[in-house]
C-alpha angles and dihedrals in degrees: 000000000000091000091054093050091051089060094053121103122239094260092045088054090049090051090051091050092049091051093051097042102040103027095248110166124182117210138152117266088176136326109348096338117141122194120213121190124199137169115247111266095025126109117252136196118219107204124226121156135154113241089221090059088217119165112269101180089114096036134094124243125168127197116204137173105204104303094341122107107229104168133342126189122187118175094317099324116107143149094279096056106042111305113127130211103070116142113255091236091067103036112127093003105078129071140157134220108259094187092057097055091087090066097046097261115146097167118144135204123221113203127216095003119221130205090251090058090073116105145074119324132188130203105202128195093187097171098051120104106256098024114241126208124181121201122211128177115206118203115192113197115211115248120196118211141147105284096171109145090011098076125034109243096023107142117253121226107299122248115241125197138168110244105177145352115215140157087272094057140268118324113218129194125208119192133188124183136195099006127155130220097031109271129222118227132198138169121230138176127237090274092057095253112150111238130217113265141174122260109285117255108229129188129173131208127172092347093305126108136226114199131186124189125186127198133174111219133192130201099244100134105346143022095203118095136173136204110214122202119196133182107186097187091064097029091241127152130172134161144186127211136211129191114203122207114245090237089072088068096048121121112284096194096134105096095210094049091045092052093049093048090051091049093051092060098068085122137020116286135196122238091254092055091047092053092054092049092045091058087060090049090049090055091049092049091051092054092039089064089052090055096248093126 
């Protein structure tokens, strides 16, 4: 195996590394079609190499995606050194491997792949006899990550508050403001299970959205909960987490204590505020059991 690797060119080694690290697998979908798979945001190499390995430093090869100009090389002149006509989508993100031209390698690398980069590409040696055209299908897999501050309109970390404590559990509120496009929210427990929630309350102002989502949680297996905000159109995801003290789920059988707890929650409270108030409730419960209330 080591002897074989020593005979590979620089670009062939790069291709091998990309395949191993990002799961890129080339296979035939039909005659001479190679599929390349990449995660959104990663760099990707699209392979194109003459089997004859003849020098192409003075040749012409043209990369296209449908009607879009991706990268054109013509005897040393290309889109990165003065040639015009490249599609805006690919400007500043596509380059070739100058040192590999001597061995017939016209592969290109696309940096920071986007979802719209996915599609069918051709690498065309139109002046060769016979003419040679290579077909590559690029599949870009969507990758969600926190893009706050990177993309305008990406939702910031949501704001979580405790709204109420009842016999049914603890009611939590998750709020997102000024997001675009409209985000989707859901509550989940520490195991990633999506929790039941009310219908989201959505309002729009100036093209940006405010969303509120309520959920009533119980301490069955965990006291740690998250509100997850996702904007699929921009591959953005962000979340906030809250850990509730077990005492919030204690029995609230004392009528006086229950009434006071309900009264306290006329507005949203933080965990710290709830703990203070719960100490008072704990005192009331203790004396309730002794018949003093």
